[in-house]
C-alpha positions as a Python dict, from the first residue, in 0.01 Angstrom:
ca = {
    (1, 'M'): (0, 0, 0),
    (2, 'T'): (-237, -105, 276),
    (3, 'K'): (-603, -183, 218),
    (4, 'E'): (-703, 117, 431),
    (5, 'K'): (-487, 353, 224),
    (6, 'K'): (-633, 213, -100),
    (7, 'Q'): (-983, 266, 36),
    (8, 'Q'): (-903, 625, 135),
    (9, 'L'): (-759, 704, -209),
    (10, 'S'): (-1052, 536, -384),
    (11, 'F'): (-1299, 729, -169),
    (12, 'A'): (-1124, 1060, -245),
    (13, 'F'): (-1112, 979, -617),
    (14, 'I'): (-1480, 888, -644),
    (15, 'M'): (-1611, 1156, -406),
    (16, 'S'): (-1414, 1432, -577),
    (17, 'M'): (-1537, 1311, -916),
    (18, 'L'): (-1903, 1306, -811),
    (19, 'M'): (-1886, 1642, -637),
    (20, 'A'): (-1700, 1810, -925),
    (21, 'F'): (-1944, 1659, -1177),
    (22, 'C'): (-2255, 1781, -993),
    (23, 'M'): (-2123, 2121, -894),
    (24, 'S'): (-1976, 2202, -1235),
    (25, 'G'): (-2306, 2108, -1400),
    (26, 'I'): (-2509, 2326, -1165),
    (27, 'L'): (-2275, 2624, -1191),
    (28, 'T'): (-2239, 2594, -1569),
    (29, 'A'): (-2618, 2592, -1604),
    (30, 'L'): (-2660, 2891, -1372),
    (31, 'N'): (-2386, 3094, -1541),
    (32, 'T'): (-2445, 3012, -1907),
    (33, 'G'): (-2786, 2847, -1933),
    (34, 'F'): (-2892, 2545, -2133),
    (35, 'D'): (-2823, 2564, -2504),
    (36, 'Y'): (-2650, 2367, -2777),
    (37, 'G'): (-2300, 2403, -2626),
    (38, 'F'): (-2398, 2332, -2264),
    (39, 'V'): (-2265, 1977, -2243),
    (40, 'L'): (-1925, 2072, -2388),
    (41, 'R'): (-1893, 2366, -2146),
    (42, 'W'): (-2000, 2143, -1859),
    (43, 'M'): (-1746, 1871, -1940),
    (44, 'R'): (-1469, 2127, -1975),
    (45, 'A'): (-1563, 2281, -1639),
    (46, 'F'): (-1588, 1933, -1484),
    (47, 'L'): (-1233, 1840, -1588),
    (48, 'V'): (-1093, 2162, -1442),
    (49, 'A'): (-1297, 2122, -1123),
    (50, 'W'): (-1196, 1759, -1079),
    (51, 'A'): (-829, 1839, -1137),
    (52, 'C'): (-859, 2082, -845),
    (53, 'A'): (-1094, 1877, -625),
    (54, 'F'): (-900, 1550, -607),
    (55, 'P'): (-573, 1691, -469),
    (56, 'L'): (-769, 1922, -238),
    (57, 'V'): (-963, 1628, -94),
    (58, 'L'): (-634, 1447, -33),
    (59, 'L'): (-488, 1759, 128),
    (60, 'F'): (-780, 1843, 356),
    (61, 'A'): (-895, 1491, 449),
    (62, 'P'): (-653, 1442, 742),
    (63, 'F'): (-741, 1782, 891),
    (64, 'T'): (-1113, 1715, 846),
    (65, 'R'): (-1090, 1373, 1014),
    (66, 'K'): (-913, 1529, 1314),
    (67, 'L'): (-1167, 1811, 1331),
    (68, 'V'): (-1460, 1569, 1324),
    (69, 'A'): (-1294, 1354, 1591),
    (70, 'R'): (-1264, 1662, 1814),
    (71, 'L'): (-1617, 1781, 1749),
    (72, 'L'): (-1773, 1438, 1800),
    (73, 'P'): (-1570, 1258, 2069),
}
């Protein structure tokens, strides 16, 4: 695997993790509030969100790169 491919996969892994972590926390708080079980609900939501986010980032990244290249020549 090339260095560029490793960097792309690492970026997708970390970015999807950070986005899923933040968004699941915000949405869990908005939907259920802060109480004793908040952290458990958040972590459960985070794992589901991350399991969706990582493959979606990998799927949409090539399209997004091409779109950005067209929009910003």
